[in-house]
N, C-alpha and C positions, 0 to 999 in steps of 0.2 A: 290193871289198866292196859288196854292194847297199845302197842307201839304206834307212833306216827311214822309211817314208812316213807323213806326218801333216800335218794343216793347223793344228796347234796349237803350232808352234815359231816364235818370233819372234827375229830377229837385230837387234842394236843396237850402235852404235859411238858412244862419247863422244869427240868430236873436240876434243882438247886436246893441248898439247905437253908434252914431258918435264919441263920446269922449272916447270910449273904444278901439279904433283901435290902433294897435301897432305903426303905423306911427306917431301918435300924442302923444305917451307916454312921449316923451322928453319935451313936453311943457304943458301937462295936468297931474297933479299929481293925483294919485289914491284917495287921501283923499279929492279931490274936486268934485268927481263924483256926490255927492248928491246936489251940487250947480248948476250943469249943466242943460241946457234945455233938457228935455226929448222929443225926436222926433221919437223914434223907433215905438211908437204906431201908429201915423198917417202914417208913411212911410210903415209899415207892412200892415196896412189896405189898402193902395194904391195897394200894391202887391197882397193882397188877392182879391181885386176887379178885377185886371187884370187877375189873374188866374181863377177866376170864369167866367169871360167873355169867356175864351178859354176852359173851362171845364178841367182845369189842376189840378192835385193833386201833392203835393210836399212833401219832407221831410223837416221839420223845426227843425234845431238844435238850441234849446233854451238855452240861457244863463240864469243861475239861478238868477243872479242879476236882470236881466230884468223881469223875472217872478215875483219876489218879488214886483217890482215897478208897474208892469202892469198886474195883474192877470187876468183881464177881457180880455185882448188881447190874452193871452195864451188859455183861454177857447174858444174864437172865432176861433182861429186857429184849435183847436181840433174839434169844432163843425162843421167846414167847411169840415172836412174829410181829413185833411192833417196829415201825419205821424209825431208824436211827438218824437223827439230825443234830445240828450243832447249835449250842448256846454260847459259843466262844469258850475262852478259858477262865478269865478272871472276874467276870460279871461287872466290868466297868462300863459306864455309859459311853457310847461311841463318841459323842461329840465332846467328851472330855479327853479323848485320846488324839494323838497325831495319826496321820495315815500310816506311818511306819509302825507305830505302836499297835494299831488295830490289826494290821497285816500279821504281825508277829503273834499277837494274841490268838488270831484265827488259825494260823498255821499250827500253833501248839495245841489248841483245843481240838482241831480236826484230826491232827496226827495221833493223839492219844486214843481217841475214840475209834478211829479207823483201824488202828493196830489191835485194839482189843476185840473188835467185832468182825474184822475182815470185810466190812461193808463200806462201799464208796458213798460218802455223804453228799447229798444234793441240796438239802434245805437248811435254812438258818432262821433263828429268831434273835433279835437284839435284846440285851438286858433292858428291862423297863421300856421296851419298844422304842429305844433311842436311835432309830435308823436315820441315816443321812444319805444324800445323793452320792457323795464320793465313796461311801462304804459299799454301795452296790457294785461299783467298778471293781473293787478289790475282791468282793465275793465271787464275781464272775471270773476274775483272774485266777482265783484258787479252784475253779472248777465247779462251783455250785450253780444250780439252775433255778432256784426259787428262794424267796424270802417271805416270811410271814410275820411282819412287824408293824404294818401300817394300820392305823385307825382312821378311815376316811371321814373327813369333815370335822373331826373333834379336836379342840384345843385342850392341852393338858400340860401340867408343869414339867413333866419329864419326857413325854412322847416326842419322837423325832418327826420329821416331815420329809416327804418326797415330792418333788415337782412332777406335774403332769398326771397326778392321780385324779380319778373321776369317781365321786362318791356313788355314782350309779353303776359302776363296774367293779365288783369286789375282786375280780381276777384281772390283772392288767400286765401286758408284756411291756415292761419298762426299759428293757434292752433287748436287742435281737437274741432270742433264745433264753431270756431270763424273765421270770414272772414274779410279780408281787401278788401274794394271796392274803388279802386283808383279813384281819380279825374283825368280828362282826359288830355292826351297829344296827340299831332299830331306827328307821327313818320316821321322824315325827315332823311333819311339815318339810322344811328345807334342811333340818338339822339331823345329825346322826347321834343317837344316844348310845353309849357303850352297852353292849349286850352280849359280850363274848366270854365272860367268866371272871375269874380273879375276885377282886374285892366287890365288884358289882354283883357277882353270883351270890356272895355271902350277905350282901346288904339287902337286896330285894327279897321280898317273900317268894318262896319257891314257886307257888302257883302262878304268880305274876311273871316270873322269869321264864317259866315254861311256856306261858301264853305268848310271850314275846318271841321266843324261838320259833314257835309254830307260825306266828304271823310273818316272820322273815321267810321261812321256808315256803309258805303258801303263796308268797309273792314271786316264787320261782327264783329266789336269790340264794346262792350258796351260803351256808352257815359254818363258821369256824369258832370252836370253843377252846378255851385254854384254862389250865389250872396248875397249881404247884403242889408238890408233896407236903410242904409244911402247912398247907391250908387244911389238911385233914388231921392235924395234930394239935388238939387243944391242950395237951400236956407239955408242950414245948416250954423251955425256960422263959421266964418273964424278965424283960429288961426294964430298967428304970431310967428316968431322965429324958424320956422321949417327948417331943412336941405332941400336943393333944391330937392334932390331925394325923400324925404318923402312927401314934398308938392306936387310934381308931381304925385306920386303914389296915394295919397289920393284924390286930387281934379280934376285930368284929366278927362274931358268929363262927369262930373256929369250931366250937362245939357242935355246930349243926352241919358243917360242910360235908363230912363223910357220908351222912345219910342223904343229903341232897345230891351228891355225886352219884351215889348208888341209884337213886331214883332217876336221875338224868340219863345214866347209861342205859337203863331199861326203857326209857321213853321214846328213843329215836334209834334209827339205824345209823351207826357211825362207821367211819373209815379213816385211815391215815391221810394226811394232807397230800403226800406224793401221789397216792392212788386216786384221790379225789381230783387233783389237778390234771392228771393224765386223762381221766374220764371226761372232765370238763372240756379239755382241749380237743378230744376226739369228737365230742358233740358240738363244739363251737370252733371249728378250724379257722385259722387266720385267713382273712380275705385279702387278696392283692388289690392294689389301687389301680 
């Protein structure tokens, strides 16, 4: 199948391991992480191979904890030409932290990754998209210039919320010099249906998901996709005692996700978020009042 050519599609990966996912926190205690089987390295390498096959460069939002455990992986990601960005250190929901706790988490996560790669980080994605207004001020204080955590118009039990977001503008300057690059929704009437990846990518039939991406792009709206390494790993350890909804969210269609990801990589022209943002701002310069 020929590619759908566009300069408005951005690929991103949240680099975390299977046991760090919010859906599993009820049965996997934080103090047991060091005892768990590390699978993030092999899974991310699988994704790097697929992206290399399709000549795709992505933004990798690196969890600092993973960078500590798998430093060679982070160096391979950077050496392959992917944009290095931050996912914080400990994968805590932002609104469950104090401002000082969040600041220290970010300093630790950013410092580890920058030391490993020699790259100045400019972008961030919040765990489970738990972004808050006050966290933006801290991100900017730490030298970052964009966040990609907001789902415009959609309510969710974990997602955060930013004031002043406009569902009609997927890229918004929310502070002078600091931009929010929204993860994508498909507008149906006045509502935005999640269409950016993750569990939605695994839940919906692939032809339907691909159709939705094309519809977003044909409307001349930038598109941002996200995925996690554990989503291409159907053989990951199975946990018991989960709520039915959490079990479904985490395990649904893991056996199909790698093939779908492979197909999606080949279906569109992808670029990292930072490059995508720079190009968007060049084509849409800010206007003075």
